[in-house]
C-alpha positions as CSV (number, residue, x, y, z in Angstrom):
1,M,0.0,0.0,0.0
2,T,1.2,3.5,-0.8
3,T,2.0,5.6,2.3
4,T,1.3,9.3,1.9
5,L,1.7,12.3,4.1
6,I,-0.2,15.6,3.4
7,T,0.6,18.6,5.5
8,G,-2.1,21.2,6.2
9,A,-4.8,18.7,5.4
10,T,-7.7,19.6,7.6
11,R,-9.5,21.7,5.0
12,G,-9.6,22.9,1.4
13,L,-7.3,21.4,-1.1
14,G,-5.3,19.4,1.5
15,L,-8.4,17.7,2.8
16,E,-9.8,17.0,-0.7
17,T,-6.4,15.6,-1.7
18,A,-6.5,13.3,1.3
19,R,-10.0,12.1,0.5
20,R,-9.1,11.5,-3.2
21,L,-5.9,9.6,-2.4
22,R,-7.7,7.5,0.2
23,G,-10.2,6.6,-2.5
24,L,-7.2,5.4,-4.6
25,G,-6.1,3.1,-1.8
26,H,-3.4,5.2,-0.2
27,A,-2.7,5.0,3.5
28,V,-2.9,8.7,4.2
29,Y,-1.4,10.5,7.1
30,L,-3.6,13.6,7.4
31,G,-1.3,16.3,8.8
32,A,-2.8,18.9,11.2
33,R,-1.6,21.5,13.6
34,D,-4.7,21.0,15.7
35,P,-4.8,17.3,16.8
36,R,-8.6,17.4,17.6
37,R,-9.5,18.8,14.2
38,G,-7.1,16.4,12.5
39,A,-8.7,13.4,14.3
40,E,-12.2,14.6,13.3
41,E,-11.4,15.0,9.6
42,A,-9.3,11.9,9.4
43,S,-12.1,9.8,10.9
44,R,-14.5,11.1,8.2
45,I,-12.4,9.9,5.3
46,G,-10.6,6.9,6.8
47,A,-7.2,8.6,7.1
48,I,-4.6,8.5,9.9
49,P,-4.4,11.8,11.8
50,I,-0.9,13.0,12.6
51,E,0.0,16.2,14.5
52,I,2.5,18.3,12.5
53,D,3.2,22.0,12.7
54,V,5.7,22.8,9.9
55,T,6.9,25.9,11.7
56,Q,8.1,23.8,14.7
57,L,11.1,21.6,14.1
58,E,10.2,19.4,17.1
59,S,6.8,18.8,15.7
60,V,8.1,17.9,12.3
61,D,10.8,15.6,13.7
62,A,8.2,13.8,15.9
63,A,5.9,13.3,12.9
64,A,8.7,11.8,10.9
65,E,9.7,9.5,13.8
66,R,6.0,8.3,14.1
67,V,5.8,7.5,10.4
68,R,9.1,5.7,10.6
69,S,8.0,3.6,13.5
70,E,4.6,2.8,12.0
71,S,5.3,2.5,8.3
72,G,9.1,2.3,7.8
73,S,9.0,4.5,4.7
74,L,7.1,7.3,3.0
75,D,6.0,7.0,-0.7
76,V,4.3,10.3,-1.3
77,L,4.9,13.7,0.5
78,V,2.5,16.5,-0.4
79,N,3.8,19.8,1.0
80,N,0.5,21.6,1.2
81,A,0.7,23.6,4.4
82,G,0.9,27.3,3.6
83,I,-0.4,30.8,4.5
84,A,-1.4,33.7,2.3
85,G,-0.1,36.5,4.5
86,E,-1.4,40.0,4.0
87,Q,-0.7,40.2,0.3
88,R,0.4,43.8,0.4
89,P,1.9,45.6,-2.6
90,P,5.6,46.5,-2.5
91,A,5.0,50.0,-1.0
92,E,3.0,48.6,1.9
93,A,4.7,45.3,2.5
94,T,6.3,44.7,5.9
95,I,9.3,42.6,6.9
96,A,7.3,41.0,9.6
97,D,4.8,39.6,7.1
98,L,7.6,38.4,4.9
99,R,9.2,36.5,7.7
100,R,5.8,35.0,8.8
101,V,5.0,33.8,5.3
102,F,8.4,32.4,4.6
103,E,8.4,30.6,7.9
104,T,5.5,28.4,6.8
105,N,5.7,28.4,3.0
106,V,9.4,27.9,2.6
107,I,11.2,27.1,5.8
108,G,8.3,24.8,6.8
109,A,8.4,22.9,3.6
110,A,12.2,22.6,3.8
111,A,11.9,21.3,7.3
112,V,9.5,18.6,6.3
113,L,11.7,17.6,3.3
114,R,14.7,17.4,5.6
115,A,13.0,15.3,8.2
116,F,11.3,12.9,5.8
117,T,14.3,12.4,3.4
118,P,15.4,9.1,4.9
119,L,11.8,7.8,4.8
120,L,11.4,8.8,1.1
121,E,14.8,7.2,0.3
122,A,13.4,4.0,1.9
123,S,10.5,4.0,-0.6
124,A,10.7,2.1,-3.9
125,H,9.0,5.0,-5.7
126,P,9.2,8.3,-3.8
127,L,7.1,11.2,-4.9
128,V,7.1,14.8,-3.6
129,V,4.5,17.4,-4.6
130,N,5.1,21.0,-3.5
131,V,1.9,23.0,-3.6
132,S,3.0,26.3,-5.1
133,S,1.1,28.9,-7.1
134,A,1.3,30.6,-10.5
135,V,2.0,33.9,-8.6
136,G,5.5,32.4,-7.9
137,S,6.4,32.1,-11.6
138,L,9.1,34.6,-12.5
139,T,8.2,34.3,-16.1
140,L,4.5,35.2,-15.6
141,N,5.4,38.0,-13.3
142,A,7.9,39.4,-15.8
143,G,5.2,39.9,-18.4
144,P,3.8,43.4,-19.0
145,G,0.3,42.3,-18.1
146,T,0.9,40.6,-14.8
147,P,-2.1,41.0,-12.5
148,W,-0.1,40.6,-9.3
149,S,1.5,43.3,-7.2
150,M,2.5,41.9,-3.8
151,I,5.7,40.7,-2.1
152,A,5.5,38.0,0.5
153,Y,3.3,35.3,-1.0
154,P,4.7,35.3,-4.6
155,A,8.3,35.4,-3.2
156,S,7.6,32.5,-1.0
157,K,6.2,30.4,-3.8
158,A,9.1,31.3,-6.1
159,A,11.4,30.1,-3.3
160,L,9.4,26.9,-2.9
161,N,9.8,26.3,-6.6
162,M,13.6,26.5,-6.1
163,L,13.3,23.8,-3.4
164,T,11.5,21.6,-6.0
165,L,14.3,22.1,-8.5
166,Q,17.1,21.5,-6.0
167,Y,15.6,18.3,-4.6
168,A,14.8,17.0,-8.1
169,H,18.5,17.4,-9.0
170,A,19.8,16.0,-5.7
171,F,17.5,12.9,-5.8
172,P,17.1,11.9,-9.4
173,R,15.3,8.7,-8.4
174,W,12.5,10.7,-6.8
175,R,9.8,12.5,-8.7
176,V,9.7,16.0,-7.3
177,N,7.4,18.6,-8.8
178,S,5.7,21.9,-8.0
179,V,2.0,22.3,-8.7
180,T,-0.4,25.3,-9.0
181,P,-4.1,24.3,-8.4
182,G,-5.1,27.8,-9.4
183,L,-7.4,30.2,-7.6
184,T,-9.7,28.0,-5.5
185,A,-12.9,28.7,-3.5
186,T,-11.6,28.0,0.0
187,D,-11.2,29.9,3.3
188,F,-7.6,30.6,2.1
189,T,-8.8,32.8,-0.8
190,P,-10.0,36.3,0.2
191,E,-13.2,37.8,-1.3
192,P,-14.2,38.5,-4.0
193,N,-11.7,36.3,-5.9
194,K,-13.1,33.0,-4.9
195,G,-12.0,31.0,-7.9
196,G,-12.7,27.4,-9.0
197,S,-14.0,24.5,-6.9
198,V,-11.8,22.4,-4.7
199,Q,-13.0,19.3,-6.5
200,D,-11.9,20.6,-9.9
201,N,-8.6,22.3,-8.9
202,V,-7.3,19.5,-6.8
203,E,-6.9,17.4,-9.9
204,V,-3.3,18.5,-10.5
205,I,-2.2,17.6,-7.0
206,V,-3.8,14.1,-7.3
207,R,-2.3,13.5,-10.7
208,M,1.3,14.5,-9.6
209,S,0.8,12.4,-6.4
210,T,0.2,9.3,-8.4
211,L,3.0,9.5,-11.1
212,A,4.6,6.4,-12.5
213,P,8.3,5.9,-11.7
214,D,9.2,7.3,-15.1
215,G,7.0,10.4,-14.7
216,P,8.2,14.0,-14.9
217,T,10.4,15.5,-12.2
218,G,11.7,19.0,-11.6
219,E,8.7,20.5,-13.3
220,F,5.9,23.0,-12.5
221,H,2.4,21.8,-13.4
222,G,-1.1,23.3,-13.4
223,N,-4.4,21.8,-14.3
224,D,-3.8,22.9,-17.9
225,G,-0.3,21.6,-18.2
226,V,3.3,22.8,-17.6
227,V,3.7,26.3,-16.1
228,P,6.8,28.3,-16.8
229,W,9.2,28.9,-14.0
């Protein structure tokens, strides 16, 4: 059975990914900062609740030790935990918000990758999916018609994409990719830009979490195909 960990999985795209992968037969560790909520959501879909706060190294290490003791390896890691921050334009952005967003979206993802590397190495077919965003694309932001004018969130997703590339190069046996589900109607998305449905937009995460051993690696994918870096 495929063993999968999804961080930030108590709602939205993370929870829907957990539900979909459970339906495909994965043993899913549903990552949650709040153990009570994690247990409730995991019970509803037949997943395994696991407490993990990606901003706390002790929590990340404890989660890795638990997966090691219970499963021995990890086949799929979905780095989904993330925050939007204040999404202020450059003239209004604060260093405090930049630090807070990077702590979760970049350092948190790096901490999880570090802690779970031995367990992924123990898998016959390791997959890593970093949930990024098109706003982190340097190419799309460089265009004259870019709709985005903010600092913390796009910068954090651009940095997450670099983690994807570095891990893909360092571990050629793994399949390591970034994905952008697109603007999605969840609590994460501020009004009025609610976007597409969770059920539709989660497709790219599920697809990249179920790649064959010869599937793509070191790429950035959206629901409509490859996204430029």
